[in-house]
N, C-alpha and C positions, 0 to 999 in steps of 0.2 A: 504494500500500500504506500502511496506517495505521501510526502510531508503535508501537502495541501489537503489530501484526503483525510489524514489523521486529524488535522486541525478542524476540518469540517465535522468529523464524527464527534470530536470532543465538545463542539459548540452546540450540538443538538440538544433540544429540551427533552427531558425525560419525566416519567411519572405523571403526576397530576397536571403539570404544565403542558405536557404533550397532549394529554387527554382533553384539556380545555381548548387548546388550539384546534384539535381535531373536530370537536363539536362545533366550534365557531366556523371553521372552514366548511364543514358539511352543511351547516345552517345557511351560509351564504350561497352555496351551490344549489340547495333545495329551493331557496327563494327565487333565484334567477330561472331555474328550470321550470318551476311552477308557473311563473308569470308568462311563459311562452304559450301556455294553453288554458290557464285558469279563466281568462277573460272571454274565451270563446262562447261559453254557454250564456254569458250575461249580455251579449250583444243586442238581442231583441229588446231587453229592458233598457239598455243605454239608449237605443234608438229613439224611444219615446221621450225619455228624460232630456235628451240633448237636441230634440227636434231635427233628427237627421233621416235621410232616406236610407233604404237598404244598401244602396251602392256606396253612400258616403260613410256609413258606420264601419265598413270594412277597413277604413284607413286607421282605425284604432289598433287593428292587428298589424296592418302593413307597416305603419310608422315604427312600431316597436321592432319588428323583424328586420327591417332594412337598417335601422340605426345600430342594432346589436351586431348584425353581420359585418357592417363596415368597421365598427370600433373594436371588434375582436382582434383584427390583424395587428394593430400597433401596441398591443398589451406588452409584448416582450420588450420593445424599445422603452416604453414608459416605465416599466419596472426597473430596467437597467439604469435609466437616466435619473429617475427621482426616488428610487428605492421601492422594493416590493411592499413593505409595510405602509408607506405613505400612499401609494396608489391603491392598495387594498382598502385602507380606511376611507380615502376620498370616494372610492367607488361605492362603498357601503353607505356612507352618509348621503351621497347624491341619489343613490337608488331608493333609499328609504324616504327621503324628502319628496322625490318625484312620485313615489307611490301614493303618499298622502295628498299631493296636489292632484293626482288623477282622481282620487276619491272625492275631492271637493269641486272638480271641474263643473262648470255651469253651461258650457257650450262645446260644440264639436271642435272648434278651433283650439280652445284651451286643452281639451282632451288629447288631441293629436300632438300638440306641442309638448305636453307633459309626458306622453308616451314616448316621444322621441328622446326626451331627457332620460327617461327610465331605461330605454334601450342603450343609450350612450354610456351611462354609468354601470348598468348591469352586465355589459359585455365582458368586463374584466373579471367578474366574480368567479366564473367557472374555471378559466385557465389559471388564475392566481391561486385559487384554493387547491387545484391539482398540483401545481408546482410546489406549493407550501407543504402539502402532505408528502410528496416525494422527498423533500429535503429533510423533514423532521424525523423520518423513519429510516433505519438502515436497510440495506438491500434485501436481507432475508425476511424483513417484515413488510416490504412494500406491497406484496400481494394482498395481505390483510388490510393495509392502509387503502389501497385502491378499491378494495371491495366495499369498505365503509364509504369512501368518497363517491364511488360509482352508484351507490344506492340513491343518492340525491339526484344525480344526473338522469338515471333511468326511471326512477319512480316519479319524478316531477311531472314529465309529460303524461304519464299514465294516470296519476292521481289528480292532476290539474282539473280536468272537466268535472270529475265527481265532487271535489271540494268546492269548485266554483258554483256548481249547481246547488249544493247544499247551502252555501253562504247566501246566494241570491234568493233562494226559496225561504230560508229561515229569517233573514234580515233584509238586505237589498243589495243591488249590484255594487254599491260603493264599498261594501265590506270585502269584496274581492281584492281591493287595493289596501284597505286599512289593515288587513291581516298581516301585512309585512312589517308594521311598526314595531310590535314587541320583539319579533325575531331579529329584526335589523338592529335594535338597540342592544339586545343581549350579545349578538355576534360582535358588534362594535366594541362593547365594554371588554369582552374577553380578549380581543385582538390588541386593543390599546394597552392592556396590562401585561399580557403574557407573550405576545409575538415579538421576536427580536428584529431590529432593523439591520439589514445586511449591507447598508451603505448604498452609494450612488456613484455614477460616473458622469461628472459635469462636462467632460470633454466630448461626449457623444453628440453627433449632429443628426438631425432628422432628415430622412430621405423623402422630401415632399413629392418628388416626381413618382417614386415607386408607390408611395401611399396613395397618391392621387389617382393613378391609373388602376390600382387594385380596388380602391373605393368605387371608382366608376364601374368597373367590371362586376364586382360583387353586388353593388346597389342596383344596377340595371338588371342583373340576373334575378335578384330577389323580386324586383318589381314585375318583371316579366312572368315569373312563376305565380306570383300572387294575383296579378290582374288578368292573366291569360284566360282563365276559365270564364270570367265575367264578360270579357270582350271578344270572345270567339277566336282566341289565339291569333294566328297570323292573318286572319281576316280583318284585324284591327291595325291601323297605322301606328298607334301607340305601342303595341306589342312588338311590331316589326322594328321600330326605332330602338326599343329597349333591348331587343335581341342583338341588333347590330352594335350598340354601345357596349353590351356585355362581352361580345366576342372581341371587339377592338380593345377594350380595357384589359381583359385577361391576356391577350396576345402581347400588348405593349408591356405589361408587367413581366411576363416571362422573358421577353427580350431584354428589358432593363435589368432584371435580376441576374442574367447571365453575362452581361457586359459591363455593368457598373462596378466601380472599385469597392464601394461599401453600400450594397443594396439594402433595401428595406427588410427583406428576409434573406438570410444567408443560403446560398445554393447547397451548402454542406448538409442542410436538413434533408434534402432530397437525394443526396448521395449515400446516406445511411440506409442500408437495405432493409433493416428491420423497421425503421420509421416509415420509409416509403411504402412498403407492403402494408404496414399498419394503417396508413392513411386510406388506402383503397378499401380495406376491410371495414374501417370505421365508417366510410362513406356508405357501404352496403348496409351496415347495421342501422345507420341513420335513415336509410330508405325504408327499412322494415319497421323500425321503432314507432314512428308516428303514423305511417300509412295504415298499418293494421288497426291502430286505435281509431283513426279517422274513418275507416271503413266499417269497423265492427259496431260502433255506436248506432249509426243509422240502420244498419242491417238488423239489429235486434229490435229497434223501435218500429221501423216501417214495415219490414217483412215478417218478422216473428211476432210482432204485436205486443212486445213487452213495454210496460210503462217506464218512464225515464229513470226512476229510482232503482227499479229491478234491473234495468240494463246496466246501470252503473255498478251494481253489486255483482253482476255476472262478469264484468270486466276486471273486478278486483283480484281474482285469483292469479291473473297474469302478473300483477305487481308482487304478490306473495311469492310466486315462483322465482321471480327475478331476485328478490331480497334473499331468499334462502340459498339460491344457487351462487350468488355473489359471496356469501360468507363461506360456503363450502369451497368455492374456487380459490378464495384468498388463502386457504390452507393447502390446497392441492398444488398450487404453483411452486411452492417451496419443496415439494416432495416428488412431483411428476414433471415430465416435459410439458411446459405450458401449451405447446402446439397440439398435444394430444387432447388436452382439456378443451381448447378452442375448437378442434375438429368435432369433438363430441357435442359441443354447443351448437355449431353450425348444422350438424346432422339433426339435432332436436328441432331447430327452427325450420329446416327444410321439411321434416316429417310433419310438423304441425300445419304448415302451409299446404302440403300435399293432402293432408286429412281434410282441410277446409275446402278443398276443391270438390269434395263429395257432400258438402253441406246442402241442406234444403231448408226453407223457412221453418219447418217443423222439427228442427234438430232438437234432441232432448238436452236438458240442462246438464246432465251428468257428463255426456260426451263433450259438451262445450267447456265445462270446467276443467276436465282432464286436458283438453287441447290447450286451453289458456295457460294452465300451470306449466305444461311442457314448453310452450313457446316462450314464456317468461323465464323459465329456467335456462333455456338455450341462450337467450340474450345475456343472462347473468354469467354463464360459463364462457361466453366469448369476451364480454366487456372487460372483466377483471384481468385475466391473463394478457389480453391484448394491450392494455395500458402499461403492464409491466414489461412485456417483451419489446414493444415498440420503442420504449425509452431506455432499454437496458444498455444499448451500445451508443447512445447519444451523449455527447459531452455535456457536463453540467451547465456551461455557459449558454448552450442552445436550448436548455430545458424549458424555460418560460416561453420562448418563441414556439417551441414544439407543442406545448400544451395549448397555446392560443390557436395554432394551426389545426390541431386536432378538434377543438371545439368548433372552429369555422367549418371544417369539412363535414362534421356531424350535422351541423345546422343546415348547411346547403343540401346535404343528402336528404334530410328530413323534408325540406321545402320541395325538392324535386320529386321525392316519393309521393307526397300528398298531392302535388299538382298533376303528376302523370296518372296516378290511379283515379283521381277525381275526373280527369278528362276522359280517360278510357271508360270509366263507369257510365258517364253520360252518353258517350258516343256508342258504346256497345249495347246499351239499353235501347237506343233508337234503332240500331241495326237489327237486333234480335226481335224487337217489337214488329218491325216490318216483315221479317221472315216468318214469324209465327202467324201474323195476321193473314199472310198469303194462303194459309191452309184452312182458315176459318171462313168457309163459304157455305151457301145453302146446299151444296152437293156433297159436303162432308158428313157422313152418317154419324160421326162421333158427337156432333152438336145438334143432331136432329132427333135425339131420343133420350129417354130417361131424365135424370136430374139436370143434365146439360141443357136440354131443351126447355126445361121449366125455369131455370135460373138465368140462362144465357141465350134466350131465343133471339135470333138475328132479326126476325121480322118485327119484334116488339121494341120500340124505342126505349122503354123504361128498363128493359133487361140488357139492351145493347151497351149501355154505359157500364153496367156491371161486368159484362164480357170484356170490354176494353180495359177496365181496371185489373182484371185477372191476367190478361195478356201482358200488361205492363209489369205486373208483379212477377210473372214468370220470366219475362225478359230481363228484369232487374236482377233476379236471382242468378241467371246465367252470366250476366255482366260481372257480378261479384266474384263468381267462380273464376272468370278469366283474369281478374285482378289478383286473386290469390295465387293462381298458377304463375303469373308473371313474377310475383315476388319470390316464389319458390325458385324459379329459373335464375333470378338475380343472386340468390343466396348460394346455390350450389357451386358455381365457378370460383367463388372466393376461397373455397377450401384449398385450391391449388396454390394460392399465395402463401399458405403456411410452409410450403416447401422452400420458399425463398428466405425464410426467417432463420436466424441463428438462435440456438438455445442459450439463454443467459446463464451465467455462473450462479450456482445455488449455494456457494460457500458462505456459511453464516458469519464469517469474520470479514467478508469483503464489503466495502462501502458501495461499490458499484462494479459492474463488469469492466468498465473503462479503467477504473483505478487498479483492478487486479492486473490488467495488462501492463500498467506502469511498472 
């Protein structure tokens, strides 16, 4: 172990101090992860209070997503320039204040401005908490540390709609934002007292060109994904312009990064094989994480006929499976090859999605719960070892940049997954409706006898509407199956990337794999 590594190891907090920092970091992670989805169910109530149209109220979500995506990228530079503790505390204070302002907003303009501020300050919470957790634990305990931290990241999007629905129903939509105040104050107090300041580098200069083109690319991409479904995608001039700006911004960023002497993000991040493969796997996990939740909630309510509260309860086992699997995986990564654990997790996710391709609207609750637990467990078995392996060979000075990029890739993957599955669901429903309706004619004996003739008589205008509703229901069920199949096909190839990863050292005395090599 190098001298620097020995000094870093001796400076780590231990005992109660480490536990308090862990709780505070996880609280910050959970707050930010929850706010990505908790406001979704409250939108109809906000719409009336803020006198907004259905199209205008979606900017409450869009403003937060775009701001958080853009401001995730510079977290590494901000941490190095001003100190991790200072940036962490400033982000917590800003996020908590912005949350309270969202709760008291009286107009749509105020709400969008305050949500933009919430996204700007909240962007740093997840990568900084991850980097903090990795630094305060030695290498042989990082699996358990990432399991604890990962619960906040993975459970936030899953529990967000359920918690948001309960708060809105029991109190009102403003409590969706007020709930952040006590947790923000507790996390802030703990970090002020117990977190160490690791210093700052006043000589660093900000790469405005690199940040500008990356912000342009990420912001335009998020806008395109969020607005595309409402505006008929590339049939809209706005979406076409956003797509061109996204492609141009990302291309210019890639060129600038490879040619500039001190680029915004170091190319060394992408030269690390473990980290590069981990980014692709994290992107795939992001696709599945939110897309399945976004699909399952309306599936249970519209097709299976469950009330909102029951649908939320049926989705809860997925979070339970994730939580248990993360704790198990945290212990397994120090005893087994983490790639084996990840492969098992990917197999569980693929199996659950394959099983969902056989679902019908009358699927029994027992089968649904087993599937949800398996899918949640699969996500947990992938996420925890992935965060350990991806950073095992990354040098410490790149760690904060790496965690920011990991969060950015996961968020972009989630946005793309929700947009693509929503678009395909609407399109395939129309296609399947047309194909099924072709066979519903007066010459089809199946609709001219028995119960079908009584309830869906083509010649009777009153029953014709019921027939059309049933055709739509069947077409929608098929469209859902197509989406589940697509996500399964996305999950399977990612298993091949595990072959590119190196197994990190599991020596209990090593501070990190890189330091062992020293």
